[in-house]
C-alpha positions as CSV (number, residue, x, y, z in Angstrom):
1,M,-5.4,-58.0,32.9
2,V,-2.7,-55.5,32.0
3,R,-4.0,-52.0,31.5
4,A,-3.5,-50.3,28.1
5,A,-1.4,-47.5,29.6
6,E,1.1,-50.1,30.9
7,K,1.7,-51.8,27.6
8,F,3.5,-49.0,26.0
9,R,6.5,-47.0,27.0
10,E,6.8,-43.2,26.6
11,P,10.1,-41.5,25.5
12,R,11.9,-39.2,27.8
13,G,12.7,-36.2,25.6
14,R,12.9,-36.1,21.9
15,L,13.6,-39.4,20.0
16,D,16.3,-39.6,17.4
17,H,14.7,-41.6,14.5
18,R,17.7,-41.4,12.1
19,P,19.1,-44.8,13.2
20,L,16.0,-46.4,11.5
21,L,17.6,-45.5,8.2
22,R,20.3,-48.1,8.8
23,D,17.7,-50.6,7.7
24,P,18.0,-50.7,3.8
25,T,14.3,-51.1,3.3
26,V,13.4,-48.2,5.6
27,R,16.0,-46.0,3.8
28,K,14.3,-46.9,0.4
29,W,10.9,-46.0,1.9
30,F,12.2,-42.7,3.2
31,E,13.9,-41.9,-0.2
32,A,10.7,-42.7,-2.1
33,H,8.8,-40.2,0.0
34,A,11.6,-37.6,-0.2
35,L,11.4,-37.6,-4.0
36,R,8.2,-35.6,-3.7
37,S,8.7,-33.9,-0.3
38,S,11.7,-34.4,2.0
39,L,9.6,-32.7,4.8
40,S,6.8,-35.3,4.5
41,A,9.5,-38.1,4.5
42,E,10.9,-36.7,7.8
43,V,7.4,-36.5,9.3
44,N,6.5,-40.1,8.3
45,L,9.8,-41.4,9.6
46,R,9.2,-39.7,12.9
47,K,5.6,-41.1,13.3
48,L,6.7,-44.6,12.4
49,G,9.7,-44.4,14.8
50,L,7.6,-43.2,17.7
51,F,5.1,-46.0,17.1
52,L,7.9,-48.6,17.0
53,Y,9.5,-47.3,20.1
54,R,6.2,-47.3,22.1
55,T,5.3,-50.8,21.0
56,R,8.8,-52.2,21.1
57,L,8.6,-53.5,17.6
58,T,11.1,-53.4,14.8
59,P,10.2,-52.3,11.2
60,R,10.5,-55.9,9.9
61,R,8.5,-57.3,12.9
62,L,5.7,-54.9,12.2
63,V,5.4,-56.1,8.6
64,D,5.5,-59.8,9.6
65,L,2.8,-59.1,12.2
66,A,0.5,-57.5,9.6
67,K,1.0,-60.5,7.2
68,E,0.9,-63.4,9.7
69,R,-1.3,-62.2,12.6
70,P,-3.4,-59.3,11.4
71,E,-5.9,-59.7,14.3
72,E,-3.1,-59.2,16.8
73,L,-1.9,-56.1,15.1
74,R,-5.5,-54.8,15.0
75,D,-5.8,-55.3,18.8
76,L,-2.4,-53.6,19.3
77,L,-3.5,-50.6,17.3
78,I,-6.7,-50.3,19.2
79,G,-4.8,-50.4,22.5
80,Y,-2.3,-47.9,21.1
81,A,-5.1,-45.4,20.2
82,T,-6.7,-45.9,23.7
83,H,-3.3,-45.2,25.3
84,L,-2.9,-42.0,23.3
85,H,-6.4,-40.9,24.4
86,A,-5.4,-41.5,28.0
87,L,-2.5,-39.1,27.3
88,K,-5.0,-36.5,26.1
89,K,-3.8,-36.8,22.5
90,L,-6.3,-35.7,19.9
91,D,-7.7,-38.0,17.3
92,S,-5.9,-36.0,14.6
93,Y,-2.6,-37.0,16.4
94,V,-3.7,-40.7,16.3
95,A,-4.6,-40.5,12.6
96,K,-1.2,-39.1,11.7
97,T,0.5,-42.0,13.5
98,Q,-1.8,-44.5,11.6
99,K,-0.8,-42.8,8.3
100,G,2.9,-43.4,9.0
101,V,2.3,-47.1,9.8
102,R,-0.1,-47.5,6.8
103,D,2.5,-46.0,4.4
104,W,5.2,-48.3,5.7
105,L,3.0,-51.4,5.3
106,L,1.9,-50.5,1.8
107,F,5.5,-49.9,0.8
108,N,6.2,-53.5,1.8
109,G,3.2,-54.9,-0.1
110,V,0.8,-55.2,2.8
111,D,-2.6,-53.6,2.4
112,F,-3.7,-53.7,6.0
113,R,-7.2,-52.4,6.6
114,Q,-8.0,-53.0,10.2
115,F,-7.0,-49.7,11.7
116,P,-9.4,-48.4,14.4
117,K,-12.1,-46.0,13.2
118,L,-11.8,-42.5,14.5
119,R,-14.5,-39.7,14.7
120,R,-15.1,-38.0,11.4
121,A,-14.7,-34.6,13.0
122,Y,-11.2,-35.2,14.2
123,Q,-9.6,-32.9,11.6
124,S,-11.2,-29.8,13.2
125,E,-10.2,-30.7,16.8
126,S,-6.8,-28.9,16.7
127,L,-8.4,-25.8,15.1
128,A,-11.3,-25.4,17.5
129,R,-9.5,-22.6,19.5
130,E,-7.8,-21.0,16.5
131,R,-9.0,-17.5,15.5
132,V,-7.7,-15.4,12.6
133,P,-5.8,-12.4,14.1
134,T,-7.1,-8.9,13.7
135,P,-5.0,-6.2,12.0
136,E,-4.1,-4.8,15.4
137,Q,-3.0,-8.3,16.6
138,L,-0.9,-8.7,13.5
139,R,0.8,-5.5,14.3
140,L,1.7,-6.8,17.7
141,I,3.1,-10.0,16.1
142,L,5.2,-8.0,13.7
143,G,6.5,-5.9,16.6
144,A,7.8,-9.0,18.3
145,L,9.8,-10.1,15.3
146,P,13.3,-9.1,14.1
147,P,13.7,-7.7,10.5
148,R,14.0,-11.1,8.8
149,G,11.1,-12.6,10.7
150,R,9.0,-9.5,9.9
151,V,9.6,-10.0,6.2
152,C,8.5,-13.6,6.5
153,A,5.4,-12.8,8.5
154,L,4.3,-10.0,6.1
155,L,4.8,-12.1,3.0
156,M,2.6,-14.8,4.6
157,A,0.0,-12.4,5.9
158,H,-0.2,-10.0,3.0
159,S,0.9,-12.1,0.0
160,G,-0.4,-15.5,1.2
161,L,2.9,-17.3,0.9
162,R,3.5,-20.7,2.5
163,P,6.6,-20.9,4.7
164,G,8.2,-23.4,2.3
165,T,8.3,-20.9,-0.6
166,L,10.6,-18.6,1.4
167,G,13.0,-21.5,2.0
168,N,12.7,-25.3,1.8
169,D,13.5,-27.7,4.7
170,R,17.2,-28.1,3.7
171,G,17.8,-24.4,3.0
172,N,19.0,-24.9,-0.5
173,D,16.1,-23.4,-2.4
174,G,13.6,-20.6,-2.0
175,L,12.4,-17.3,-3.4
176,T,15.2,-15.2,-4.8
177,V,15.5,-11.5,-5.5
178,D,14.7,-12.2,-9.2
179,D,11.3,-13.5,-8.2
180,L,10.3,-9.9,-7.4
181,P,10.7,-8.5,-10.9
182,E,10.1,-4.9,-9.8
183,L,12.8,-5.0,-7.1
184,R,16.1,-3.3,-7.9
185,T,19.2,-4.0,-5.8
186,E,22.0,-2.4,-7.9
187,G,23.4,0.7,-6.3
188,K,23.7,1.7,-2.7
189,H,20.1,1.2,-1.6
190,P,17.5,-1.4,-2.9
191,R,14.3,0.0,-4.3
192,F,11.0,-1.0,-6.0
193,E,10.2,0.3,-9.5
194,I,6.4,-0.2,-9.6
195,P,4.4,1.1,-12.5
196,A,3.1,4.6,-12.2
197,G,-0.1,4.9,-10.3
198,R,0.3,1.5,-8.6
199,K,1.1,0.7,-4.9
200,A,1.4,-3.1,-4.8
201,F,4.5,-4.9,-6.0
202,L,4.5,-8.2,-8.0
203,L,5.9,-11.5,-6.7
204,R,6.2,-14.6,-8.8
205,V,6.3,-18.0,-7.1
206,P,8.1,-20.6,-9.4
207,S,6.5,-24.0,-9.9
208,R,9.4,-25.8,-8.0
209,L,8.3,-23.9,-4.8
210,S,4.6,-24.3,-5.3
211,K,2.7,-27.0,-3.3
212,N,0.7,-28.1,-6.3
213,S,3.7,-27.7,-8.8
214,W,2.0,-24.8,-10.6
215,G,3.8,-21.5,-10.7
216,Y,1.6,-18.5,-9.7
217,L,1.8,-14.8,-9.0
218,T,0.8,-12.8,-6.0
219,F,1.3,-9.2,-4.8
220,G,2.7,-7.4,-1.7
221,T,1.6,-4.2,0.1
222,P,3.7,-1.1,0.6
223,E,4.0,-2.2,4.3
224,A,5.7,-5.4,3.1
225,A,7.8,-3.5,0.6
226,D,9.2,-1.3,3.3
227,A,10.1,-4.3,5.5
228,I,11.9,-6.0,2.5
229,L,13.9,-2.9,1.6
230,S,14.9,-2.4,5.2
231,Y,16.0,-6.0,5.6
232,L,17.9,-6.1,2.3
233,G,19.5,-2.8,3.2
234,E,20.9,-4.3,6.4
235,R,22.4,-7.2,4.4
236,Q,24.0,-4.8,2.0
237,A,25.4,-2.8,4.8
238,A,26.9,-6.0,6.3
239,G,28.8,-6.5,3.1
240,E,26.6,-8.7,1.0
241,I,26.5,-8.1,-2.8
242,L,22.9,-8.8,-3.8
243,T,22.3,-10.4,-7.2
244,P,19.1,-11.7,-8.9
245,A,20.0,-15.2,-7.6
246,S,20.4,-14.0,-4.0
247,P,17.9,-15.5,-1.5
248,L,15.1,-13.1,-0.7
249,V,15.3,-14.4,2.9
250,A,18.8,-15.6,3.8
251,L,20.0,-18.1,6.3
252,T,22.3,-15.6,8.0
253,A,22.5,-11.8,8.2
254,L,25.3,-11.8,5.7
255,G,23.2,-13.8,3.3
256,A,24.6,-16.0,0.6
257,R,27.7,-18.0,1.4
258,N,29.9,-20.6,-0.2
259,T,28.1,-23.9,0.8
260,E,29.5,-26.2,-1.9
261,G,29.7,-29.7,-0.6
262,K,27.3,-29.0,2.3
263,E,23.9,-30.5,2.8
264,T,22.3,-27.1,3.5
265,G,22.4,-23.9,1.5
266,S,22.2,-20.1,2.1
267,F,18.4,-19.9,2.1
268,V,16.4,-19.7,5.3
269,T,14.9,-23.1,6.2
270,T,11.2,-23.7,6.6
271,K,11.8,-24.7,10.2
272,S,13.6,-21.4,10.9
273,V,10.7,-19.4,9.4
274,V,8.1,-21.3,11.4
275,Y,10.1,-21.2,14.6
276,S,10.6,-17.4,14.7
277,I,7.0,-16.7,13.9
278,R,5.8,-19.2,16.5
279,K,7.8,-17.5,19.2
280,A,6.4,-14.1,18.3
281,I,2.9,-15.5,18.2
282,Q,3.2,-17.1,21.6
283,S,4.3,-13.8,23.1
284,V,1.2,-11.9,22.1
285,C,-1.5,-14.6,21.7
286,P,-4.7,-13.8,23.6
287,E,-5.9,-16.2,26.3
288,N,-8.0,-19.2,25.2
289,V,-7.0,-18.6,21.6
290,R,-4.6,-20.9,19.6
291,W,-2.4,-19.5,16.8
292,R,-0.1,-21.5,14.5
293,P,2.3,-19.7,12.2
294,Y,0.0,-20.9,9.3
295,V,-2.7,-18.6,10.7
296,L,-1.0,-15.7,8.9
297,R,-1.9,-17.3,5.6
298,S,-5.5,-17.6,6.8
299,Y,-5.3,-13.9,7.7
300,C,-4.5,-13.1,4.1
301,S,-7.4,-15.1,2.8
302,T,-9.9,-13.8,5.3
303,Q,-8.9,-10.1,4.9
304,L,-8.9,-10.3,1.1
305,L,-12.5,-11.7,1.5
306,V,-13.3,-8.7,3.8
307,G,-11.8,-6.4,1.1
308,R,-14.3,-8.0,-1.4
309,M,-11.7,-9.5,-3.7
310,D,-13.0,-11.6,-6.5
311,H,-13.0,-15.3,-5.5
312,D,-10.9,-16.6,-8.5
313,T,-8.3,-13.9,-8.0
314,R,-8.0,-14.6,-4.3
315,E,-7.6,-18.4,-4.9
316,A,-5.0,-17.7,-7.6
317,I,-3.0,-15.3,-5.3
318,L,-3.0,-18.0,-2.5
319,G,-1.7,-20.6,-4.9
320,H,-4.7,-22.9,-4.6
321,D,-5.7,-25.5,-7.1
322,L,-8.1,-23.6,-9.4
323,G,-9.6,-26.6,-11.2
324,V,-10.2,-26.9,-14.9
325,A,-11.4,-23.3,-15.5
326,G,-8.5,-21.9,-13.5
327,R,-6.0,-23.8,-15.7
328,Y,-7.4,-22.1,-18.8
329,N,-7.5,-18.7,-17.2
330,L,-4.7,-18.3,-14.7
331,R,-2.4,-21.3,-14.9
332,K,-0.9,-20.5,-18.3
333,Q,1.5,-17.6,-19.0
334,V,-0.5,-14.7,-17.7
335,P,-0.4,-11.7,-20.1
336,D,0.5,-8.2,-18.8
337,H,-3.1,-6.8,-19.0
338,V,-4.3,-9.7,-16.8
339,V,-1.5,-9.1,-14.3
340,E,-2.5,-5.5,-14.1
341,A,-6.1,-6.4,-13.6
342,M,-5.2,-8.7,-10.8
343,R,-3.0,-6.0,-9.3
344,E,-5.8,-3.5,-9.4
345,E,-8.1,-6.1,-7.7
346,Y,-5.5,-6.6,-5.0
347,E,-5.1,-2.9,-4.4
348,R,-8.8,-2.4,-4.0
349,A,-8.8,-5.0,-1.2
350,M,-5.3,-4.1,0.2
351,G,-6.6,-1.8,2.9
352,A,-8.1,-4.7,4.8
353,L,-4.6,-6.4,5.0
354,L,-2.8,-3.5,6.5
355,T,-2.0,-3.5,10.3
356,A,-3.9,-1.0,12.5
357,R,-1.1,1.5,12.3
358,G,-0.8,1.1,8.6
359,A,-4.5,1.5,8.1
360,E,-4.5,4.6,10.2
361,E,-1.7,6.1,8.2
362,S,-3.5,5.2,5.0
363,R,-6.7,6.8,6.2
364,A,-4.8,9.9,7.4
365,T,-3.1,10.2,4.0
366,E,-6.4,9.8,2.1
367,G,-8.0,12.4,4.4
368,F,-5.2,14.8,3.7
369,V,-5.5,14.3,0.0
370,R,-9.2,14.8,0.1
371,L,-8.8,18.0,2.1
372,L,-6.2,19.3,-0.4
373,L,-8.5,18.4,-3.4
374,R,-11.4,20.2,-1.7
375,S,-9.3,23.3,-1.3
376,L,-8.5,23.2,-5.0
377,G,-12.1,23.2,-6.0
378,L,-13.2,19.6,-5.9
379,P,-17.0,19.3,-5.5
380,E,-18.0,18.1,-2.1
381,E,-20.0,15.1,-3.4
382,T,-17.0,13.6,-5.3
383,D,-16.0,10.2,-3.8
384,V,-12.3,9.8,-4.4
385,S,-12.1,6.5,-2.4
386,Q,-13.8,4.7,-5.3
387,M,-11.4,6.0,-7.9
388,S,-8.4,4.0,-9.2
389,E,-4.9,5.4,-8.8
390,K,-4.9,6.4,-12.4
391,E,-8.1,8.3,-12.1
392,R,-6.9,10.0,-9.0
393,A,-3.6,11.1,-10.7
394,E,-5.6,12.5,-13.7
395,L,-7.9,14.4,-11.3
396,A,-5.0,15.8,-9.3
397,D,-3.3,16.9,-12.6
398,R,-6.4,18.7,-13.7
399,L,-6.9,20.4,-10.3
400,S,-3.3,21.4,-10.1
401,K,-3.8,23.6,-13.2
402,R,-5.8,25.9,-11.0
403,L,-2.7,26.8,-9.1
404,I,-0.1,29.1,-10.8
405,P,2.6,30.6,-8.6
406,G,1.6,34.3,-8.5
407,G,-0.8,33.8,-11.4
408,D,-4.5,33.5,-12.2
409,A,-7.0,30.7,-12.7
410,I,-6.8,28.8,-15.9
411,N,-10.4,29.0,-17.0
412,G,-11.5,26.2,-19.2
413,A,-9.2,23.7,-17.5
414,F,-12.4,21.9,-16.6
415,G,-14.1,22.4,-19.9
416,D,-15.0,18.7,-20.3
417,G,-17.9,19.2,-17.8
418,A,-16.5,16.7,-15.2
419,L,-15.6,19.6,-12.9
420,T,-16.6,23.3,-12.9
421,P,-15.0,26.3,-11.1
422,L,-16.6,27.2,-7.8
423,P,-19.7,29.3,-8.6
424,D,-18.9,32.2,-6.2
425,R,-15.7,33.2,-8.0
426,R,-15.5,35.7,-10.9
427,R,-14.1,34.7,-14.2
428,G,-10.4,35.6,-14.3
429,S,-10.1,36.4,-10.6
430,P,-7.3,34.9,-8.6
431,V,-8.2,31.5,-7.0
432,Q,-5.3,30.5,-4.9
433,R,-1.6,31.3,-4.9
434,I,1.6,29.6,-3.8
435,V,3.7,32.3,-2.2
436,S,6.9,32.7,-0.2
437,L,7.0,33.4,3.5
438,A,8.0,37.0,2.8
439,E,4.8,37.6,0.8
440,V,2.5,36.2,3.5
441,P,2.1,39.3,5.8
442,G,1.2,41.7,3.0
443,L,-1.4,39.3,1.5
444,L,-2.9,38.6,4.9
445,E,-3.4,42.4,5.4
446,Q,-5.3,42.5,2.1
447,G,-7.8,39.9,3.3
448,W,-6.1,36.7,2.0
449,S,-6.2,33.6,4.3
450,A,-3.7,30.7,4.7
451,V,-4.8,27.3,3.5
452,M,-1.7,25.2,4.3
453,P,2.1,25.4,4.5
454,L,4.3,23.7,1.9
455,D,7.9,22.7,2.1
456,G,10.7,25.2,1.3
457,G,9.0,28.0,3.3
458,R,6.1,28.4,0.9
459,F,2.4,28.6,1.6
460,I,-1.0,28.2,-0.2
461,L,-3.2,31.3,0.3
462,Q,-6.9,31.7,-0.4
463,P,-8.0,35.0,-1.9
464,P,-10.7,37.2,-0.2
465,R,-14.3,36.2,-0.9
466,T,-15.8,37.4,-4.2
467,D,-18.4,39.6,-2.5
468,R,-15.5,41.6,-1.0
469,L,-13.8,42.1,-4.3
470,G,-16.2,44.3,-5.8
């Protein structure tokens, strides 16, 4: 009896499956799949081609075997699955091969149903060792990427984008500059014009780039914004003139080129996005952990959950199918007030997305702001971390009225009862002053104390305690 491992031949190196398209029926099958997704068409052609090579069948012979001797094809498929198991292939790999064969047979009018049964848990086999990266690990991945790759990784990890939205498999479509409505590229340097009091920028994914054919919107962090501006600045410096139709992520450093008559365009390809991220991931991946490029999208979903984002908003930002309720709420033209509500929800959870370094910088900035507000008279129990950006701006504006260069306190600035002047200071007495460097020595001799330096050689000074004034 011939062993199963000896019935099949294994390719040496990568097979070229394009010659299969010389068969008119195979070409029609391929084109039918490509109408929906050219990438899926390529994958199915590759799976069918590999099966035919290993079994020494032709496309027509496979169809005839399914029609005339289905039991023989059944036994062949069982032996094929056994052979792949002997090669340590997972059931998920076997299932994908079966799908390519099944699709080919169905296209030829053969509903063959005698494929070998696989374990129901096979879909989770390839993910058993996969773990979502931590923010610190994401920082290491970003550090291993060039500017273009860093933009792609951050848009996947912070905005939840699929690689195919940045550029399709042929490189002739993808996100453009115009899909970031708050991005301005005219002038010497690109910039974001985000509404006052906001930190996250808006990104719109058109329906043609969405997996479920529904256009949706998502947002990006200041960390992603900095990477985008740096990358676009490099392209401008190289001589590219950015327009609203320019690719957000370009095929080359120079960006858009004249590709008329060519099969590919000026956008980055999905394969290029995945390849660069995979290389960076492999260089920093911990032992006994498996990461695919798609894990960055999982990072976005997980960290937004950690940041306690509302479930429906999170699903909408990730471009998932929202069901009937979602179609009524978030699949129609979203009005401005809903966009801003979603942006505010994203900003509340945004801290969980930032890399370790970005989070440290954010915490340091918040700590500095809190210290400054305390020095201006903010009550100790006030929790600024739970305030919105608008509320913080209003608070800072009211507190700033207590500082007049060389002047006195404006009593009544807190007349609404939300805040009151510190109890140990007399009405009308100086609270704090912004002074020049030349004034500092004299005031220090009078008992004033330095609070903090400012730019331009100026300082904030605290007056002597009330009990020494009088």
